N, C-alpha and C positions, 0 to 999 in steps of 0.2 A: 693510501692514495686510491679513492673510490673508481669504479670502472669509468665513469665518465670524466673524471679529472685525467685519468689515464689516456683516454681516447684524445682529450684536448692536447695533452701533452705529446703525444705521437704525431698529431696533426701538426703541431708547432714546430716540432722537430724536422718533419719532411718538409714544411714550408720555408724552413732556415737551411735546407740542405745537409742536414745532420743526421742523416741516416746511412752512413757509409758502412757499418757492420750489416745492416739489413741487405744492402744491396751486394756486398760481397757475399753473404749467405745465399742469394739468390743467383750470383753467379757460380759460386761452387756446386749448388745444387743442378743447374742448368748444365755444367761441364759433367757431372757424373750421368746425368740423363743423356746429353747427347754422345759422350762417349760410349756408353753402353749400348745405345742404339746404333752406333757406328760399327759396334763391334758384332752384334748380332747380324746386321745387314750384311757386311763384309765376310762373315763366317758363311753366309750363304754362298758367297762366290768364291770360297775355300783361301779368301786372301791371296788371288792369283797374281795381284800386282803388290810389291812391296810397300807401295805409296798408300795402300789401304790401312796400313798400320799406323799412319801418322795421327789421324784423330784419336786413335785409341791411346797412342803413345802421349799425346798431348793433355789427355784427360787428366792424370795425376798430377801434374805440376800446375795446370791451371785451377784445379780445384784447391792443391796446398797453398798456391799463391793467394786464392781467395780466403781461405780460411785464416791466413797468416795475417790478414787485415784485422780480423778480429782481436787477435792477440798483440800485434805489434804494428806500429806506424811504419815500420821498415818495409814491410810487405808493401805497403801502399807506394813508397817511393821507388822500389826496385823491381822486385819479382812479378807482382801483378800487372804493372803496365807491360812488362816485357812479354808474358806469356800470353796477355789478351792480344797484342798485336800478332804475336805467332799464330792465335786462334783465327784470327780474322783472315791472315794471309792463306792459311791451312783450308779454311773455309771456301775462299775465292779460288784457289788451285783445285780444290775438290769439285767444285762446280764445273770448272772447265773440262776435268777429266771424266766427269759423268756424262757431259755433253758429247765429248769425244767416243764414250762407250755407246751412247745412242747412235751416233754417226755410223760406227763399226757394224752394228746389227745390221742383218740382211735388210736391204731396202732403205737403210738409214733414214735421214728426215724425211725422205719422200713418202715413209710408211711411220710417220713421226705420231698418228694418233694410235697406233699400236706399239711402236718401240718405247715412246715416252712412258707408256703405262708399264709395260713389261720389262724394261731395260732398267739401269741404275736410277734411283729416285734423284730427280733433276735437282728438287730445291733442298734435300737433306743438307748437304754440305753448307749451304748458307745459312742454316739454321744453327750450324757449328759456329759460323762468324758472329752470330748474334749472342755468344757465349762471350766473346771477346769485346764486344760493345758492352756488354752488360759490366764486364771487368775493367773497362776504362771509366765507365760512369763511376763505378765504386772508388776507383782511384782518384778520381778528379773530387769527390763528395767531401764535405767537412766532417771531423769526428763527432761523436756525442759531446753534449755540454761537459759532461764530467772528463772527458779526454782533452777538451780543447785548451791550449793555452793562450788564445786570444788573439793568436796571428792569423791571417788570412792565409788560404791556401795558393792564391794567386793574385798577381797585381790587378788593380781595379782603376787603373788610371785610363782616361779617354784614349791616350796614345799608344796603348799596349797593343801587341799583335794580336790578330785575329783569335790564334788558338789560345794564347794566353786570356783574353777576354771571354772566349767560349768556357774555357776552364773556370773561371771565375763566376761566371753565369750558373753553372752547374754546383760550383762548390756552394753559392747561396741560395741555392733553390729556386734560381730564377730561370727555369728552363722547362716550363710547363709545355710550350709549343714544340720544342725538340723532343720530348719525351712522347707527346702524342703522336708526333709524326713517326718516331721509331716504333710505337706500338701498332701503328697504321701499316708500316712497311713489314714487321713481322707477322701481321696478320694475314698479309698477303702470301708469304712464304709458307706459313703453317697450315692456311687454308688450302693453298694449291698443293702441297704434299698430302694433306689429308684427301683432296678431290682423286689425285691419281691412285693414292694407295687403297681408297675405297672402290675406285673404278676397277682395279685388278681384281677385286672381291665381287664385282658386279652388284654392289650396294645390295647385297641380300638381306639386308636389316635396314628398315626405313631410318633408324636412329644414325646411320652412317652419313645421313644428309646433313645432319645438324651442323657440324663445322663449316660444311661448304655453304650453308645457308647463313651462317652467322659472319662469315668472312665479310661479305659486302657492308653490312651494317657497321661492324666493327671498323673497317677500312674508312667508311663515310664518318662514322663517329670522330676518329681520331683526327681526319683532315678538318672537320667542323670544329673540333676543339682547339685547332691551331690557328684557325680564324677567328674564332668568336669565344669570348670568355663564358658567354651564358651557356653555349654549346658543352663547354668544358666543365661547367658546374653541374648542368642537368643531364645532357645526352649520354656522355661520355661514361660516367660512372654505371648506369643502367646498363649500357651495352657491355661494358668491361665485366661487371658483375656476373651476366649471363654466360659471358664468353669463358670465365674463369670456371664457372659451375660445370659447362658443357665439358671442359678438359678434364674434370674430375670424374663426371659421368663416364666419358669415353675410357679414362683409364680402368674404372671398374668393369665396362663391358669389354675391354680387351683382356681384363684378368678372367673374366667369365670365359670369353673364346677360348683361352689357352686350357682352363680347366675342361672344356668341353671336347678339346682334341683328344685323339688315342692316347691313353696311358696319363692324361691330365697333368697334375703336378708331379705325379711320380715320374714321368717322363720329360722332365722340366727342362733338361739339357737341349732336347732337340725341339721341343715345342716352343721354347722361347725363340729359338732361331727361326723355325719355320711358321710361326703362328702370328697372330696380329703383333705388331710391334707394341710391347708393354708400355712404354714410357712416353711413346710420342704423343698422346694425347695431353701429357702434362706440360708439354712445350706450347699447346695451344693455351692452356692455363695461365702461362707466364705472360702470354700477350694481354689477357685480361688484367694480371696483376700490373704490368706496366702501365695499362690505361688507368686502373685505379690510383697509382702514385702519380700520374699525370695530373688527376683531378686535384690531388692535395697540394701540388708545387705552386709556387707563385709565377706570375706571367713574366716576360722581360720588363726591363726598366728597372730603374734605381728606387729604392724605398723612399 
């Protein structure tokens, strides 16, 4: 198969919702990244609250549940949905606990401009919830052609329940609007977290502004793609590709920042904890990747 034929095949598989394994791998990668970031951030706080361990403890089963989909359909039916829902719930609880932590700082929300920046990262737990969202998407998608037995993953009747019809739309790749809105929502979280983290560093490098600058166009492109098929075809792929690249560049810059700290990579245990969050920019890349997936999916409505 030539590279061009391979690209056409991949595009057709995505349009038909047959990229369960790829989405499961994305969910597994996001779980590992989010769990590692939660570990390093909570290590700064010496795990003063036992609940700080929950996102770390959820990382292995979520990653395993996602990877199980690659080798067994049973993981799709049982393990992955369960751990995905747990990840979503843990992220929401973590968000509320981080708000409580900010409120308990001297001055509370009255000094929000300072406390939100210097306190617990307010949006970080919701990025953990995004791992669960990816997992649920993967569980709803169809297997590759070689794995499909010809049966549908959900009923397609008009009188089916809302959740069942939504699952059928995702399974058949008719979820472009939903995926575009999901990418826009996660862009708000990732961009907001980048703003607060980089504000803590006083934006001492101009490149720190790039994820902040890219967040509004990514959000606008996602919303526009949900409203307009032309925007999904023309605008969203360009902005998503730039967002994806910016996250990769940010990862390399964070890696450089750790290297430039006292001791560099020879003092990795300390520098990973106290230095720039190493994998956080890759969560911004995942936003761009979701946007690119949205451009390849079909819109709602029956064929």
